[in-house]
ROSE-891298 format. One line per field, with one value per residue: residue number from 0; residue in one letter; y, x, z of N, C-alpha, C in turn. Coordinates in nm, 4 decimals, padded with zeros to 6 digits. Layout:
<lozas>
k	c(NUM:...);
r	c(a:...);
ny	c(Y:...);
nx	c(X:...);
nz	c(Z:...);
cay	c(Y:...);
cax	c(X:...);
caz	c(Z:...);
cy	c(Y:...);
cx	c(X:...);
cz	c(Z:...);
</lozas>
This chain:
<lozas>
k	c(0:1:2:3:4:5:6:7:8:9:10:11:12:13:14:15:16:17:18:19:20:21:22:23:24:25:26:27:28:29:30:31:32:33:34:35:36:37:38:39:40:41:42:43:44:45:46:47:48:49:50:51:52:53:54:55:56:57:58:59:60:61:62:63:64:65:66:67:68:69:70:71:72:73:74:75:76:77:78:79:80:81:82:83:84:85:86:87:88:89:90:91:92:93:94:95:96:97:98:99:100:101:102:103:104:105:106:107:108:109:110:111:112:113:114:115:116:117:118);
r	c(x:x:x:x:x:x:x:x:x:x:x:x:x:x:x:x:x:x:x:x:x:x:x:x:x:x:x:x:x:x:x:x:x:x:x:x:x:x:x:x:x:x:x:x:x:x:x:x:x:x:x:x:x:x:x:x:x:x:x:x:x:x:x:x:x:x:x:x:x:x:x:x:x:x:x:x:x:x:x:x:x:x:x:x:x:x:x:x:x:x:x:x:x:x:x:x:x:x:x:x:x:x:x:x:x:x:x:x:x:x:x:x:x:x:x:x:x:x:x);
ny	c(-11.5358:-11.6884:-11.7867:-11.9476:-11.9299:-11.6857:-11.7289:-11.8940:-11.7377:-11.4997:-11.1461:-10.8881:-10.7475:-10.9360:-11.1585:-11.0761:-11.0636:-11.3319:-11.4495:-11.3320:-11.4333:-11.7007:-11.6949:-11.6122:-11.8289:-12.0205:-11.9243:-11.7358:-11.3965:-11.2809:-11.0469:-10.8464:-10.5733:-10.5738:-10.4762:-10.3597:-10.2785:-10.1421:-10.1410:-09.8473:-09.7207:-09.5998:-09.4024:-09.2750:-09.5141:-09.4326:-09.2686:-09.4390:-09.6123:-09.6223:-09.5120:-09.7376:-09.6546:-09.4464:-09.5783:-09.7428:-09.5464:-09.4381:-09.6602:-09.6972:-09.4545:-09.4845:-09.7080:-09.5989:-09.4182:-09.5784:-09.7568:-10.0219:-10.3495:-10.3831:-10.5036:-10.6132:-10.5306:-10.3117:-10.1462:-10.0977:-09.9521:-09.7256:-09.6250:-09.5509:-09.3469:-09.1693:-09.1040:-09.0045:-09.1084:-09.3935:-09.6918:-09.9734:-10.2875:-10.5015:-10.3722:-10.2651:-10.5005:-10.6395:-10.4629:-10.4818:-10.7580:-10.7881:-10.6374:-10.7541:-10.9438:-10.9848:-10.7982:-10.5551:-10.5294:-10.3556:-10.3965:-10.6027:-10.9167:-10.9937:-11.1759:-11.3895:-11.1865:-10.9541:-10.6683:-10.4703:-10.1886:-10.2440:-10.2669);
nx	c(-03.4641:-03.6716:-03.9973:-04.1818:-04.3019:-04.4243:-04.6363:-04.7969:-04.9160:-05.0564:-05.0505:-05.3080:-05.3409:-05.2076:-05.3660:-05.5987:-05.5101:-05.4427:-05.6954:-05.8327:-05.6819:-05.7493:-06.0204:-05.9991:-05.8622:-06.0603:-06.2353:-06.4236:-06.5296:-06.3333:-06.3134:-06.3425:-06.1868:-05.8906:-05.8898:-05.7321:-05.7134:-05.4922:-05.3973:-05.3195:-05.0627:-05.1350:-04.9871:-04.6716:-04.4676:-04.3775:-04.5757:-04.7707:-04.6509:-04.4766:-04.1474:-03.8897:-03.7014:-03.8332:-04.0452:-03.9051:-03.7895:-04.0225:-04.1246:-03.9210:-03.9477:-04.2062:-04.1697:-03.9838:-04.1392:-04.2952:-04.2488:-04.2931:-04.3032:-04.4538:-04.7350:-04.7221:-04.9340:-05.0316:-04.8114:-04.8206:-05.0653:-04.9961:-04.7833:-04.9162:-05.0767:-04.8784:-04.7509:-04.9614:-05.1004:-05.2129:-05.0284:-04.8699:-04.9421:-04.7720:-04.5314:-04.4617:-04.4515:-04.2447:-04.0372:-04.0078:-03.9455:-03.7125:-03.5222:-03.4464:-03.2469:-02.8909:-02.5768:-02.6095:-02.8868:-03.2004:-03.4395:-03.5953:-03.7374:-03.9731:-04.1776:-04.4021:-04.5020:-04.4606:-04.2655:-03.9771:-03.7545:-03.4088:-03.1398);
nz	c(-07.6356:-07.4035:-07.4467:-07.3262:-07.0656:-07.1025:-07.2792:-07.1324:-06.9452:-07.0629:-07.1391:-07.1306:-07.3881:-07.5528:-07.5097:-07.6394:-07.9040:-07.9471:-07.9159:-08.1286:-08.3418:-08.3215:-08.3933:-08.6572:-08.7662:-08.7495:-08.9309:-08.8631:-08.8277:-08.9980:-09.1434:-08.9632:-08.8043:-08.6022:-08.2691:-08.0001:-07.6654:-07.4501:-07.1053:-06.9236:-06.7158:-06.3896:-06.2655:-06.1459:-05.9727:-05.7290:-05.6331:-05.5410:-05.3619:-05.0545:-04.9826:-04.8844:-04.6910:-04.5633:-04.4439:-04.2660:-04.1004:-03.9905:-03.8505:-03.6621:-03.5229:-03.4137:-03.2457:-03.0726:-02.9343:-02.7742:-02.4860:-02.4133:-02.5697:-02.8950:-03.0810:-03.4197:-03.5851:-03.4420:-03.4608:-03.7339:-03.7582:-03.6062:-03.7569:-03.9923:-03.8847:-03.8017:-04.0440:-04.1839:-04.3976:-04.5957:-04.5482:-04.6741:-04.5301:-04.5707:-04.6153:-04.3650:-04.2154:-04.3488:-04.3007:-04.0207:-03.9935:-04.1491:-04.0210:-03.7853:-03.7665:-03.8256:-03.8289:-03.6947:-03.5594:-03.5764:-03.4455:-03.1929:-03.1733:-02.9577:-02.8945:-03.0798:-03.3334:-03.1860:-03.1250:-03.0323:-02.9922:-03.0563:-02.8270);
cay	c(-11.5167:-11.8004:-11.7369:-12.0511:-11.8731:-11.5723:-11.7752:-11.9615:-11.6323:-11.3857:-11.0171:-10.8607:-10.7276:-11.0616:-11.2435:-11.0297:-11.1047:-11.4775:-11.4791:-11.2911:-11.5280:-11.8244:-11.6766:-11.6082:-11.9659:-12.0947:-11.8659:-11.6385:-11.2577:-11.2547:-10.9103:-10.7521:-10.5236:-10.6027:-10.3579:-10.3994:-10.1670:-10.1735:-10.0631:-09.7498:-09.7098:-09.4904:-09.2979:-09.3243:-09.6089:-09.3592:-09.2100:-09.5419:-09.6876:-09.5475:-09.5553:-09.8264:-09.5819:-09.3686:-09.6728:-09.7819:-09.4323:-09.4262:-09.7724:-09.6655:-09.3469:-09.5410:-09.7929:-09.5112:-09.3535:-09.6776:-09.8283:-10.1645:-10.4116:-10.3602:-10.5980:-10.5619:-10.4583:-10.1821:-10.0667:-10.0567:-09.8440:-09.6071:-09.5726:-09.4798:-09.2228:-09.0813:-09.0576:-08.9341:-09.1696:-09.5392:-09.7591:-10.1165:-10.3760:-10.5818:-10.2887:-10.2596:-10.6363:-10.6674:-10.3776:-10.5416:-10.8895:-10.7821:-10.5628:-10.8266:-11.0189:-10.9168:-10.7494:-10.4461:-10.5308:-10.2388:-10.4408:-10.7324:-10.9878:-11.0375:-11.2980:-11.3933:-11.0665:-10.8409:-10.6144:-10.3511:-10.1434:-10.3122:-10.1849);
cax	c(-03.5534:-03.7628:-04.1344:-04.2695:-04.3797:-04.5018:-04.7609:-04.8817:-04.9830:-05.0460:-05.1043:-05.4395:-05.3347:-05.1713:-05.4853:-05.6892:-05.4532:-05.4569:-05.8372:-05.8650:-05.6179:-05.8272:-06.1435:-05.9608:-05.8294:-06.1855:-06.3130:-06.5194:-06.4880:-06.2066:-06.3154:-06.3489:-06.0533:-05.8398:-05.8860:-05.6797:-05.6962:-05.3955:-05.4110:-05.2142:-05.0245:-05.2051:-04.8915:-04.5406:-04.4767:-04.3525:-04.7001:-04.8525:-04.5756:-04.3854:-04.0084:-03.8555:-03.6320:-03.9330:-04.1194:-03.8152:-03.7802:-04.1500:-04.1326:-03.8282:-04.0100:-04.3194:-04.1189:-03.9179:-04.2436:-04.3557:-04.1462:-04.3263:-04.3110:-04.5802:-04.7760:-04.6929:-05.0531:-05.0350:-04.7051:-04.8734:-05.1635:-04.9249:-04.7062:-05.0120:-05.1148:-04.7612:-04.7247:-05.0791:-05.1489:-05.2081:-04.8999:-04.8962:-04.9136:-04.6554:-04.4113:-04.4286:-04.4155:-04.1125:-03.9423:-03.9839:-03.8827:-03.5792:-03.4298:-03.4300:-03.1208:-02.7774:-02.4710:-02.6624:-03.0335:-03.2722:-03.5517:-03.5890:-03.8656:-03.9955:-04.2559:-04.4634:-04.5747:-04.4310:-04.1323:-03.9316:-03.6261:-03.2894:-03.0458);
caz	c(-07.5236:-07.3852:-07.4374:-07.2741:-06.9564:-07.1525:-07.3409:-07.0352:-06.8691:-07.1540:-07.0988:-07.1886:-07.5333:-07.6181:-07.5049:-07.7435:-08.0326:-07.9587:-07.9360:-08.2647:-08.4332:-08.3167:-08.4713:-08.7990:-08.8059:-08.7620:-09.0396:-08.8117:-08.8118:-09.0661:-09.1965:-08.8514:-08.7698:-08.4686:-08.1831:-07.8710:-07.5733:-07.3448:-06.9820:-06.8976:-06.5750:-06.3231:-06.2308:-06.1045:-05.8629:-05.6058:-05.5856:-05.4780:-05.2620:-04.9691:-04.9911:-04.7736:-04.5848:-04.4883:-04.3605:-04.1573:-04.0090:-03.9186:-03.7564:-03.5534:-03.4441:-03.3393:-03.1380:-02.9751:-02.8533:-02.6864:-02.4093:-02.4118:-02.7027:-02.9663:-03.1847:-03.5532:-03.6352:-03.3740:-03.5234:-03.8646:-03.7361:-03.5589:-03.8701:-04.0780:-03.8169:-03.8027:-04.1804:-04.2336:-04.5216:-04.5893:-04.5694:-04.6924:-04.4175:-04.6058:-04.6005:-04.2227:-04.1754:-04.4046:-04.2287:-03.8901:-04.0069:-04.2090:-03.9354:-03.6591:-03.7708:-03.8857:-03.7409:-03.6117:-03.5738:-03.5251:-03.3640:-03.1258:-03.1739:-02.8206:-02.9104:-03.2124:-03.3706:-03.0976:-03.1487:-02.9619:-03.0428:-03.0046:-02.7494);
cy	c(-11.6319:-11.7474:-11.8394:-11.9967:-11.7595:-11.6179:-11.8483:-11.8617:-11.5041:-11.2589:-10.9928:-10.8339:-10.8560:-11.1576:-11.2057:-11.0735:-11.2546:-11.5176:-11.4450:-11.3899:-11.6604:-11.8118:-11.6715:-11.7495:-12.0499:-12.0387:-11.7675:-11.5004:-11.2246:-11.1125:-10.8049:-10.7050:-10.5559:-10.4734:-10.4038:-10.2747:-10.2108:-10.0862:-09.9686:-09.7484:-09.5879:-09.3750:-09.3603:-09.4158:-09.5392:-09.2979:-09.3117:-09.6113:-09.5943:-09.6002:-09.6352:-09.7502:-09.4971:-09.4584:-09.7155:-09.6691:-09.4166:-09.5382:-09.7467:-09.5577:-09.3993:-09.6242:-09.7123:-09.4474:-09.4489:-09.7572:-09.9795:-10.2201:-10.3918:-10.4743:-10.5323:-10.4847:-10.3206:-10.0894:-10.0142:-09.9400:-09.7144:-09.5433:-09.4965:-09.3473:-09.1225:-09.0221:-08.9835:-08.9865:-09.3209:-09.5911:-09.9072:-10.1958:-10.4559:-10.5030:-10.2833:-10.3963:-10.6725:-10.5861:-10.4385:-10.6719:-10.8808:-10.7104:-10.6269:-10.8961:-10.9329:-10.8685:-10.6406:-10.4406:-10.4062:-10.2778:-10.5758:-10.7914:-11.0501:-11.1689:-11.2903:-11.2667:-10.9463:-10.7993:-10.4945:-10.3089:-10.2225:-10.2125:-10.1234);
cx	c(-03.6534:-03.9040:-04.2308:-04.3591:-04.4680:-04.6363:-04.8520:-04.9602:-04.9833:-05.1071:-05.2362:-05.4325:-05.2989:-05.2894:-05.5831:-05.6404:-05.4707:-05.6028:-05.8800:-05.8057:-05.6950:-05.9553:-06.1129:-05.9313:-05.9546:-06.2743:-06.4187:-06.4539:-06.3560:-06.1995:-06.3127:-06.2077:-06.0181:-05.8330:-05.8466:-05.6611:-05.6023:-05.4226:-05.2927:-05.1845:-05.0912:-05.1116:-04.7592:-04.5551:-04.4530:-04.4787:-04.7836:-04.7825:-04.4854:-04.2438:-03.9740:-03.7885:-03.7276:-04.0142:-04.0333:-03.8052:-03.9074:-04.1648:-04.0411:-03.8883:-04.1232:-04.2690:-04.0421:-04.0202:-04.3066:-04.2458:-04.1686:-04.3248:-04.4500:-04.6061:-04.7526:-04.8116:-05.0662:-04.9266:-04.7544:-04.9720:-05.0940:-04.8410:-04.7979:-05.0534:-04.9994:-04.7373:-04.8439:-05.1329:-05.1420:-05.0681:-04.9310:-04.8548:-04.7875:-04.5255:-04.3671:-04.3817:-04.2755:-04.0045:-03.9076:-03.9053:-03.7388:-03.4776:-03.4135:-03.2943:-03.0097:-02.6785:-02.5204:-02.8143:-03.0964:-03.3805:-03.5230:-03.7288:-03.8831:-04.0717:-04.3206:-04.5453:-04.5503:-04.2859:-04.1069:-03.8007:-03.5124:-03.2087:-03.1020);
cz	c(-07.5195:-07.3627:-07.3792:-07.1634:-07.0015:-07.2081:-07.2421:-06.9503:-06.9507:-07.0961:-07.1713:-07.3392:-07.6084:-07.6185:-07.6149:-07.8814:-08.0527:-07.9815:-08.0784:-08.3656:-08.4356:-08.3984:-08.6199:-08.8490:-08.8255:-08.8727:-08.9921:-08.8038:-08.8825:-09.1207:-09.0857:-08.8142:-08.6245:-08.3882:-08.0428:-07.7867:-07.4619:-07.2228:-06.9684:-06.7492:-06.5141:-06.2889:-06.1927:-05.9840:-05.7297:-05.5479:-05.5087:-05.3619:-05.1828:-04.9906:-04.8664:-04.6593:-04.5019:-04.3967:-04.2418:-04.0544:-03.9270:-03.8162:-03.6373:-03.4635:-03.3573:-03.2218:-03.0328:-02.8816:-02.7524:-02.6162:-02.4139:-02.5546:-02.7631:-03.0631:-03.3206:-03.6102:-03.5698:-03.4290:-03.6572:-03.8506:-03.6947:-03.6703:-03.9646:-04.0161:-03.8213:-03.9407:-04.2406:-04.3651:-04.5094:-04.6216:-04.5797:-04.5694:-04.4467:-04.5933:-04.4557:-04.1746:-04.2241:-04.3348:-04.0937:-03.9024:-04.0578:-04.1220:-03.7979:-03.6540:-03.8297:-03.7822:-03.6462:-03.6258:-03.5119:-03.4254:-03.3006:-03.1310:-03.0362:-02.8181:-03.0485:-03.2369:-03.2825:-03.1130:-03.0569:-03.0247:-02.9812:-02.9235:-02.6349);
</lozas>
């Protein structure tokens, strides 16, 4: 395993170990015990992030309710209102951008930042 990148951007516990090792090498605090506190995850990732299929379904529902093309920011606000909870802007933006091309696109990009349903 290549650790070159790992040491250039060390995690918090590793940073503490490296800092402690530097003080020991210099002769400072050699008797002080090492105490490292690691961060714990707040919860499952599903609790913080919406599933992509739910975001796509909400975007489709929002665009079905509006006959005219919508700005992406307006789609985002409407998706949050429809779902009743915060939704990441990047999730909505990625949903719109990734479903414009392909064999069966779901959305049509009318102009910069404006989308409507395909078909």
